Structures are given as structure tokens and as C-alpha cells.
C-alpha positions in Angstrom: 7.3 27.6 -10.2 10.8 27.5 -11.6 12.4 27.9 -15.1 12.4 24.1 -15.4 8.7 23.9 -16.0 6.0 26.3 -17.3 4.3 28.2 -14.5 0.8 26.8 -15.2 1.8 23.1 -15.9 -0.4 20.6 -14.1 2.2 18.6 -12.1 -0.4 16.1 -11.0 -1.5 15.3 -14.5 2.1 15.2 -15.7 3.0 12.8 -12.9 0.1 10.5 -13.8 1.1 10.5 -17.4 4.6 9.6 -16.5 3.4 6.7 -14.4 1.1 5.5 -17.2 4.0 5.5 -19.7 6.4 3.7 -17.3 3.8 1.0 -16.7 3.4 0.6 -20.5 7.1 0.5 -21.2 7.7 -2.1 -18.4 5.1 -4.5 -19.7 7.1 -6.8 -22.1 3.9 -8.4 -23.4 2.9 -5.1 -24.9 6.4 -4.5 -26.3 6.2 -7.9 -28.0 3.0 -6.8 -29.7 4.8 -3.6 -30.8 7.6 -5.7 -32.2 5.2 -7.9 -34.1 3.4 -4.9 -35.4 6.7 -3.3 -36.7 7.7 -6.6 -38.3 4.4 -6.8 -40.1 4.7 -3.2 -41.3 8.5 -2.9 -42.0 9.9 -6.4 -42.0 10.5 -6.2 -45.8 12.5 -3.0 -45.7 16.1 -3.8 -46.7 17.4 -0.9 -44.7 15.9 -2.0 -41.4 16.3 -5.0 -39.1 13.5 -5.8 -36.6 13.8 -8.7 -34.2 10.8 -11.1 -34.2 9.2 -11.7 -30.8 8.4 -15.1 -29.4 5.0 -14.5 -27.9 4.7 -18.0 -26.3 7.9 -17.4 -24.2 7.2 -13.7 -23.4 5.8 -12.7 -20.0 5.1 -9.3 -18.4 8.7 -9.3 -17.0 10.5 -11.3 -19.7 10.7 -10.4 -23.4 11.8 -13.2 -25.7 12.8 -12.1 -29.2 15.4 -12.7 -31.9 19.0 -11.6 -31.1 20.2 -8.8 -33.3 23.9 -8.5 -33.8 25.2 -5.0 -34.4 27.2 -2.1 -33.1 25.9 0.9 -31.1 24.7 3.5 -33.6 26.9 6.2 -32.1 30.0 4.3 -33.4 29.1 5.8 -36.7 30.3 9.1 -35.3 33.9 7.8 -35.2 36.5 8.3 -37.9 36.3 4.7 -39.2 33.0 5.3 -41.0 32.6 7.1 -44.3 30.6 10.3 -44.5 28.3 8.7 -47.1 27.4 6.0 -44.6 26.5 8.5 -41.9 24.5 10.5 -44.5 22.5 7.4 -45.5 21.8 6.5 -41.9 20.5 10.0 -41.1 18.3 10.0 -44.2 16.9 6.5 -43.3 16.1 7.6 -39.7 14.2 10.7 -41.0 12.5 8.7 -43.7 11.4 6.2 -41.0 10.0 9.0 -38.9 7.9 10.4 -41.7 6.6 6.9 -42.6 5.7 6.2 -38.9 3.7 9.4 -38.6 2.0 9.7 -42.0 1.8 6.1 -43.3 2.1 3.6 -40.5 0.4 5.9 -37.9 2.6 4.2 -35.2 5.7 5.9 -33.8 8.6 5.0 -31.7 8.5 7.9 -29.2 11.9 7.2 -27.5 14.5 7.7 -30.2 17.8 7.6 -28.3 20.9 6.0 -29.7 20.6 3.0 -27.4 17.4 1.9 -29.2 19.2 1.4 -32.5 22.0 -0.8 -33.8 24.2 -0.6 -36.9 24.7 -3.7 -38.9 27.7 -2.9 -41.1 27.5 -6.1 -43.2 24.0 -5.7 -44.7 24.2 -1.9 -44.0 21.0 -1.9 -42.0 19.7 -0.2 -38.9 18.4 -2.5 -36.2 15.3 -1.3 -34.2 15.2 -2.5 -30.6 13.3 -1.4 -27.5 9.9 -0.5 -28.8 8.2 -0.3 -25.4 7.5 3.4 -26.0 5.8 3.0 -29.4 2.4 4.7 -29.6 -0.3 5.0 -32.3 -0.8 8.3 -34.1 -4.3 9.4 -34.7 -5.4 10.6 -38.1 -6.1 14.1 -36.6 -2.5 14.3 -35.2 -1.0 13.1 -38.5 -3.0 15.8 -40.3 -1.7 18.4 -37.8 1.9 17.3 -38.4 1.3 17.6 -42.2 0.3 21.2 -41.5 3.5 21.7 -39.5 5.7 20.4 -42.3 3.9 22.3 -45.1 3.9 25.5 -43.1 7.7 25.2 -42.3 8.6 24.5 -45.9 6.6 27.6 -47.0 7.8 29.8 -44.1 4.1 30.2 -43.2 4.1 31.4 -39.5 0.3 31.6 -39.6 0.2 27.8 -40.3 2.7 27.2 -37.5 0.5 29.1 -35.1 -2.5 27.0 -36.2 -0.5 23.8 -35.6 0.5 24.9 -32.1 -3.1 25.6 -31.3 -4.4 22.3 -32.8 -2.2 20.1 -30.8 -2.6 22.1 -27.6 0.8 23.6 -27.3 -0.8 27.0 -26.9 -4.4 28.4 -26.6 -6.1 30.7 -29.0 -6.5 33.2 -26.2 -2.7 33.2 -25.5 -0.9 36.5 -26.3 1.9 37.0 -28.7 4.5 36.9 -25.8 3.7 33.2 -25.3 2.7 32.2 -28.8 5.6 33.6 -30.8 8.4 31.9 -28.9 6.6 28.5 -29.5 6.3 29.3 -33.2 10.0 30.2 -33.4 10.8 26.9 -31.8 8.6 25.0 -34.2 10.2 26.7 -37.2 13.7 25.9 -35.9 12.8 22.2 -35.3 11.6 21.9 -38.9 14.6 23.7 -40.5 16.0 20.5 -42.0 12.7 19.8 -43.8 12.6 23.3 -45.2 16.1 23.0 -46.8 16.1 23.4 -50.6 19.2 21.3 -51.0 20.9 18.8 -48.6 21.0 19.8 -45.0 24.4 19.6 -43.3 23.8 18.8 -39.6 27.5 18.7 -38.8 28.0 22.4 -39.7 24.7 23.6 -38.3 24.4 25.4 -35.0 20.7 24.6 -34.8 21.0 22.3 -31.7 22.4 25.3 -29.7 19.8 27.6 -31.3 17.0 25.3 -30.3 18.1 25.2 -26.7 18.1 29.0 -26.6 14.6 29.1 -28.1 13.3 26.5 -25.7 14.6 28.5 -22.7 13.0 31.7 -24.1 9.7 29.8 -24.6 9.8 28.6 -21.0 10.3 32.2 -19.7 7.0 33.0 -21.4 5.1 29.9 -20.2 6.4 27.2 -22.5 4.2 24.5 -24.1 0.8 24.1 -22.4 0.2 20.4 -23.2 3.0 18.3 -21.8 1.3 15.0 -22.3 0.5 12.8 -25.4 1.1 15.2 -28.3 4.4 16.4 -26.9 5.4 12.8 -26.1 5.0 11.9 -29.8 6.7 15.1 -30.8 9.8 14.1 -28.8 10.7 11.8 -31.7 10.6 14.8 -33.9 12.7 17.0 -31.6 15.3 14.3 -30.6 15.9 13.3 -34.2 17.8 16.5 -35.0 20.4 16.3 -32.3 21.0 12.7 -33.0 21.8 13.5 -36.7 23.9 16.4 -35.5 26.0 14.2 -33.2 26.6 11.9 -36.2 27.4 15.0 -38.4 25.0 13.7 -41.0 23.9 15.3 -44.2 20.3 14.8 -45.2 18.8 15.4 -48.6 16.1 18.1 -48.5 12.5 17.1 -49.3 12.9 18.6 -52.8 15.8 16.2 -53.3 13.7 13.2 -52.4 13.6 10.8 -49.5 
């Protein structure tokens, strides 16, 4: 055991899950299906650009799809882009996340900047590399609704219930393991609990989250390191991405 992983994590199961995900993400026929699914669900959204796949030309090792022109999303961090543009992009990404979990029930679980493009002309975000997209069960979506509602109401009992429902902790776990996880969940949802706009650029939450995660690991960390946490990675990574872009996002009471 080391501080890199919880002491009771099942390394064998974790390795098997990693292999399964890598096999899925390297099968371009599956990614083509994900693209077609996203086009059907979101193709009419004027704020998003999704390349159409060409199924007849796609193989397990070759993905044939429309070419999207655009700049790397991280270019928006530079001084040549207005703050209002960065704010709009951050709000769009969070709106997309909520739609994926609660409406579409299908989420891109690998939200790094390389998987998005910025099209400055039409002011759209291009979605590329959907190999890691996964379905979200009705049960998991209900659990995430509990997470958001509890965070917005500062309801730690609700956060504890969420952590238990998704397997991050067990009901039998003591407070020394449970409370650091609840603290981390509350911090991760801070932007959603804001009563006005949330300024990622002036927030120290990314640093705070790192400290909370380290504290959680010292007390055992998250128990379930497989599918629920894989989907929650989209949730956890979205904050630092907006922070890097110094975005401001309207709070839920301001409307998304």
C-alpha cells in the first residue's frame, strides 16, 4: 500500500477495468456509433459541432468521419479572447455535462482539452474523440440529482447518502473515512451551489480539492474505483478545465 491508492483497493479488478476501457476506446467502430448517437441527440444544438461518422468506411482500426476545423480549446486561455467568450464556453460545457447525465443518459467520460475544438466563426465547441463515452443508468442519474440537490442545500446527510449509493463508501465505514469523502464531494459541487455567477479564475478550489483528495486517501479514499468513479471523472475534471480558462459560470439560480 502507498498514498497513491487506497489501502484496500482491489488492484486486480482495477487492472481488468482499465483493460476493458482501453479495448473499448481503441475500437473505432464503437466510437463511430458513439458519434452517430451524439449527432442524433445534439446535432441540432447551435453551440456544438459534432462530426458525422462514415460507417461504411470505418473499421476497428480506422475511424472515418467529417473533418472539423477549429483551434484547440486551450487557446481561449490566451489574451486574444474576450472574457465573455470564455464565460460562455464554460457555461456551455457545464450545461452539456448536465444534459448528458440527466437528459441524454450518455456521457463523455474523458473531458480533456484535446477532445474539444473552438470554432471562432460560428462560436461553437467541436466534440471529438468520443471513444470513452458511456451510458448513464437511471439509478446513477438519480444519485447525481441527489448529489446536486444536497450540495445546493448544504445537506451533508444527503452527500453521505450519495457516497453510499454509488459505492464510494460503505454504510459500515466510520466517520474518519466517510467525512473526508463528503468534504471532497461538497467542494466538487461548489460551483453549482453558487447563488450568483461563479468565478473560476479567482477561486482556489482546484488547490483545495487536491488537499481534500490527499486527506481522503490518507483515510482510505474512495472504495469503488470502477464505473461510477469513471463517469464522475467528467464531473471532477470539468472544474479545473474551467479554472484554467478563468471562466465565470452563472449559478443554477441564474439559469443555464
